[in-house]
C-alpha positions as CSV (number, residue, x, y, z in Angstrom):
1,M,27.4,50.8,95.4
2,G,23.8,49.7,95.4
3,D,24.9,45.9,96.7
4,R,26.3,47.7,100.2
5,L,22.7,48.8,100.6
6,P,20.5,46.3,103.6
7,M,18.8,43.6,101.9
8,F,15.3,45.4,103.1
9,L,16.1,48.5,101.2
10,H,15.7,46.2,97.8
11,S,12.4,44.8,99.1
12,D,9.0,45.5,97.4
13,T,7.9,46.2,101.1
14,Y,10.2,49.1,101.2
15,T,9.2,50.7,97.8
16,A,5.9,50.3,98.7
17,I,6.1,52.4,102.2
18,C,8.4,55.1,100.0
19,H,5.5,55.3,97.0
20,S,3.3,55.1,100.3
21,V,5.3,58.3,102.4
22,I,5.5,60.4,99.1
23,N,2.0,60.5,98.3
24,Y,1.5,61.4,101.9
25,V,3.8,64.5,101.4
26,I,1.9,65.3,98.1
27,R,-1.0,65.2,99.6
28,V,0.0,67.4,102.8
29,G,1.4,69.8,100.2
30,D,-2.0,70.0,98.4
31,A,-4.0,70.6,101.4
32,T,-1.7,73.3,102.4
33,S,-1.4,75.3,98.9
34,Q,-5.7,75.2,99.4
35,L,-5.6,76.3,103.1
36,L,-3.3,79.0,102.3
37,N,-5.3,79.9,98.9
38,V,-8.3,80.5,101.4
39,V,-7.1,82.2,104.2
40,V,-4.5,83.9,103.0
41,F,-5.6,85.1,99.5
42,F,-9.4,84.9,100.5
43,S,-10.8,82.3,97.7
44,D,-14.0,81.4,97.8
45,N,-13.0,77.7,96.2
46,P,-12.0,75.7,99.1
47,N,-10.8,72.9,96.7
48,E,-8.6,75.2,94.3
49,S,-4.7,75.2,95.1
50,L,-2.3,78.4,95.0
51,S,-0.8,77.3,92.0
52,G,-4.1,76.3,90.3
53,R,-5.6,79.5,90.8
54,A,-2.3,81.3,90.0
55,W,-2.4,79.7,86.5
56,R,-6.3,80.0,85.8
57,N,-5.9,84.0,86.6
58,R,-2.5,84.8,85.0
59,N,-3.8,86.5,82.1
60,K,-6.5,88.4,84.2
61,S,-4.2,90.5,86.5
62,R,-0.8,91.4,87.0
63,F,-0.8,90.0,90.3
64,W,-1.8,86.7,89.3
65,G,0.9,86.8,86.7
66,I,3.7,87.7,89.1
67,M,2.5,85.0,91.8
68,K,2.2,82.6,88.5
69,A,6.1,83.0,87.5
70,V,7.2,82.9,91.3
71,I,5.6,79.9,92.2
72,D,6.9,78.0,88.8
73,F,10.2,79.9,89.7
74,I,10.4,78.1,93.4
75,A,9.1,74.9,92.1
76,Y,11.0,74.4,88.9
77,P,14.2,72.3,90.1
78,F,11.0,69.7,91.3
79,E,9.0,70.4,88.0
80,R,8.4,72.3,85.3
81,D,4.9,74.0,84.4
82,H,4.4,73.4,88.3
83,C,1.1,76.2,87.9
84,E,-0.3,74.6,84.7
85,K,0.1,71.4,85.7
86,S,-1.7,72.0,89.4
87,H,-4.6,73.3,87.5
88,L,-5.1,70.7,85.6
89,A,-4.5,68.0,89.1
90,D,-7.3,70.8,90.2
91,V,-9.8,70.1,87.5
92,T,-9.4,66.3,88.0
93,R,-9.6,66.1,91.4
94,A,-12.9,68.2,91.1
95,G,-14.1,65.8,88.1
96,R,-13.6,63.0,90.5
97,L,-15.7,64.4,92.9
98,L,-18.6,65.1,90.8
99,R,-18.7,61.5,89.2
100,N,-18.3,60.0,92.7
101,Q,-21.3,62.2,93.9
102,G,-23.1,61.0,90.9
103,L,-23.6,64.5,89.4
Protein backbone atom coordinates (compact mmCIF):
# COMPACT_ATOMS: atom_id res chain seq x y z
CA MET A 1 0.00 0.00 0.00
CA GLY A 2 2.90 2.38 0.70
CA ASP A 3 4.03 1.95 -2.92
CA ARG A 4 0.85 3.65 -4.11
CA LEU A 5 1.74 6.93 -2.41
CA PRO A 6 2.92 9.77 -4.65
CA MET A 7 6.70 10.03 -4.88
CA PHE A 8 6.84 13.37 -3.01
CA LEU A 9 5.41 11.67 0.09
CA HIS A 10 8.57 9.57 0.30
CA SER A 11 10.95 12.52 0.06
CA ASP A 12 13.16 13.93 2.78
CA THR A 13 11.49 17.31 2.24
CA TYR A 14 8.08 15.87 3.08
CA THR A 15 9.51 14.23 6.21
CA ALA A 16 11.11 17.52 7.27
CA ILE A 17 7.82 19.37 6.73
CA CYS A 18 5.95 16.80 8.84
CA HIS A 19 8.48 17.14 11.67
CA SER A 20 8.22 20.93 11.50
CA VAL A 21 4.43 20.82 11.70
CA ILE A 22 4.51 18.35 14.61
CA ASN A 23 7.03 20.51 16.49
CA TYR A 24 4.86 23.58 15.87
CA VAL A 25 1.76 21.83 17.25
CA ILE A 26 3.73 20.75 20.33
CA ARG A 27 4.93 24.33 20.93
CA VAL A 28 1.37 25.64 20.60
CA GLY A 29 0.24 23.00 23.10
CA ASP A 30 3.00 24.02 25.52
CA ALA A 31 2.07 27.69 25.21
CA THR A 32 -1.62 26.92 25.70
CA SER A 33 -0.85 24.87 28.81
CA GLN A 34 1.26 27.70 30.26
CA LEU A 35 -1.47 30.23 29.47
CA LEU A 36 -4.15 28.11 31.17
CA ASN A 37 -1.89 27.64 34.17
CA VAL A 38 -1.57 31.41 34.61
CA VAL A 39 -5.00 32.67 33.53
CA VAL A 40 -7.32 29.95 34.83
CA PHE A 41 -5.32 28.53 37.74
CA PHE A 42 -3.64 31.81 38.84
CA SER A 43 -0.06 30.55 38.75
CA ASP A 44 2.70 33.03 39.48
CA ASN A 45 5.08 31.13 37.17
CA PRO A 46 4.32 31.85 33.50
CA ASN A 47 6.90 29.30 32.32
CA GLU A 48 5.35 26.27 34.02
CA SER A 49 2.86 24.06 32.20
CA LEU A 50 -0.38 23.03 33.81
CA SER A 51 0.65 19.38 33.57
CA GLY A 52 4.05 20.07 35.12
CA ARG A 53 2.41 21.98 37.95
CA ALA A 54 -0.02 19.11 38.54
CA TRP A 55 2.95 16.70 38.81
CA ARG A 56 4.94 19.00 41.11
CA ASN A 57 1.98 19.59 43.46
CA ARG A 58 0.37 16.12 43.25
CA ASN A 59 1.21 15.29 46.87
CA LYS A 60 0.60 18.79 48.25
CA SER A 61 -3.16 18.92 47.80
CA ARG A 62 -6.03 16.71 46.79
CA PHE A 63 -6.96 19.12 43.98
CA TRP A 64 -3.59 18.77 42.24
CA GLY A 65 -3.57 15.01 42.77
CA ILE A 66 -6.93 14.82 40.98
CA MET A 67 -5.73 17.22 38.25
CA LYS A 68 -2.69 15.02 37.65
CA ALA A 69 -4.87 11.92 37.38
CA VAL A 70 -7.33 13.62 34.99
CA ILE A 71 -4.60 15.06 32.76
CA ASP A 72 -2.69 11.76 32.65
CA PHE A 73 -5.94 9.94 31.80
CA ILE A 74 -6.70 12.33 28.93
CA ALA A 75 -3.14 12.14 27.59
CA TYR A 76 -2.83 8.34 28.02
CA PRO A 77 -3.66 7.42 24.40
CA PHE A 78 -0.79 9.65 23.26
CA GLU A 79 1.73 9.48 26.10
CA ARG A 80 2.11 7.63 29.37
CA ASP A 81 3.15 9.59 32.48
CA HIS A 82 2.38 12.87 30.71
CA CYS A 83 2.47 15.09 33.82
CA GLU A 84 5.83 13.76 34.99
CA LYS A 85 7.31 14.20 31.50
CA SER A 86 5.85 17.71 31.30
CA HIS A 87 7.44 18.61 34.62
CA LEU A 88 10.82 17.34 33.39
CA ALA A 89 10.38 19.34 30.16
CA ASP A 90 9.58 22.46 32.24
CA VAL A 91 12.77 21.96 34.29
CA THR A 92 14.83 21.38 31.14
CA ARG A 93 13.36 24.49 29.50
CA ALA A 94 14.14 26.57 32.61
CA GLY A 95 17.73 25.28 32.69
CA ARG A 96 18.18 26.11 28.99
CA LEU A 97 16.81 29.62 29.58
CA LEU A 98 19.24 30.19 32.45
CA ARG A 99 22.21 28.90 30.40
CA ASN A 100 21.25 31.11 27.45
CA GLN A 101 21.18 34.14 29.75
CA GLY A 102 24.59 33.24 31.18
CA LEU A 103 23.25 32.52 34.68
